[in-house]
C-alpha positions as CSV (number, residue, x, y, z in Angstrom):
1,X,82.5,107.1,91.7
2,X,85.8,108.9,91.3
3,X,88.7,108.3,93.5
4,X,92.0,110.1,94.1
5,X,94.7,107.4,94.1
6,X,98.4,107.9,95.1
7,X,101.2,105.4,95.1
8,X,103.7,106.8,97.7
9,X,107.4,105.9,97.4
10,X,109.2,106.2,100.8
11,X,112.9,106.8,100.0
12,X,115.8,104.9,101.6
13,X,117.3,108.0,103.2
14,X,120.8,107.4,101.9
15,X,119.4,107.2,98.3
16,X,117.1,110.2,98.5
17,X,118.3,113.0,96.1
18,X,119.4,116.2,97.7
19,X,116.5,118.6,98.2
20,X,113.8,116.0,97.5
21,X,111.0,115.1,100.0
22,X,111.2,111.8,102.0
23,X,108.1,110.6,100.2
24,X,107.2,111.1,96.5
25,X,103.8,110.3,94.9
26,X,102.5,109.1,91.6
27,X,99.0,110.6,91.6
28,X,95.9,109.9,89.5
29,X,92.1,110.0,89.5
30,X,90.3,106.8,88.7
31,X,86.6,106.2,88.0
32,X,85.2,102.9,89.2
33,X,81.6,101.7,89.4
34,X,82.4,99.5,92.5
35,X,85.2,99.0,95.1
36,X,86.0,95.7,93.4
37,X,86.9,97.5,90.1
38,X,89.0,100.0,92.0
39,X,90.8,97.1,93.9
40,X,91.5,95.4,90.5
41,X,92.9,98.6,89.1
42,X,95.1,99.1,92.2
43,X,96.4,95.5,91.9
44,X,97.1,95.9,88.1
45,X,98.9,99.2,88.7
46,X,101.0,97.6,91.5
47,X,102.0,94.8,89.1
48,X,102.9,97.5,86.5
49,X,105.2,99.2,89.0
50,X,107.0,96.0,89.7
51,X,107.3,95.3,86.0
52,X,108.5,98.8,85.0
53,X,110.7,99.0,88.1
54,X,109.8,102.4,89.5
55,X,107.4,105.4,90.0
56,X,106.9,108.4,87.7
57,X,106.6,111.4,89.9
58,X,106.6,115.2,89.8
59,X,109.1,116.8,92.1
60,X,109.8,120.5,92.5
61,X,113.6,120.4,92.5
62,X,114.4,123.7,90.9
63,X,114.8,122.3,87.4
64,X,112.5,124.0,84.9
65,X,110.0,121.5,83.5
66,X,109.8,120.8,79.8
67,X,107.0,122.9,78.3
68,X,105.5,119.9,76.4
69,X,106.3,116.9,78.5
70,X,106.2,118.5,82.0
71,X,108.5,117.9,84.9
72,X,107.9,114.2,85.7
73,X,110.8,112.0,86.7
74,X,111.1,108.2,86.8
75,X,112.4,107.0,90.2
76,X,113.8,103.4,90.2
77,X,112.1,101.1,92.7
78,X,115.5,100.2,94.4
79,X,115.6,103.7,95.9
80,X,112.5,103.0,98.0
81,X,112.3,101.3,101.4
82,X,108.6,100.6,100.5
83,X,105.7,101.9,98.5
84,X,102.2,102.3,100.0
85,X,99.1,103.9,98.6
86,X,96.4,106.4,99.4
87,X,92.8,106.1,98.2
88,X,90.2,108.9,98.8
89,X,86.7,109.0,97.4
90,X,86.1,112.4,95.8
91,X,83.1,114.4,96.9
92,X,81.8,114.7,93.3
93,X,82.8,113.3,89.9
94,X,85.5,114.8,87.8
95,X,84.2,116.4,84.6
96,X,84.6,114.3,81.4
97,X,87.2,115.8,79.0
98,X,84.7,115.3,76.2
99,X,82.0,117.4,77.9
100,X,81.2,120.8,76.5
101,X,83.1,123.6,78.2
102,X,85.8,121.3,79.8
103,X,89.3,122.6,79.0
104,X,92.3,120.5,79.7
105,X,95.6,122.2,80.6
């Protein structure tokens, strides 16, 4: 099964950059054969967030994204009041990048 997973950083209002939303998200799709595998992944990612000290997010802030590396930004964990997560099971599996006819952009 494929799941949409989002870690949601809720800014401390006084630390939120001008023009940014109150909540920013680090989004991914994760494939897991069981809920236990998904839970283990979520726990591992949460530990990584603590270790790296923040979230990598994409924010539409008027700055033109780099054509190769995109427009992601690293937001330090001290700027958040808390981080929660969203998990949604996808209706169908995402295509495999190695499958014929699948194009990555």
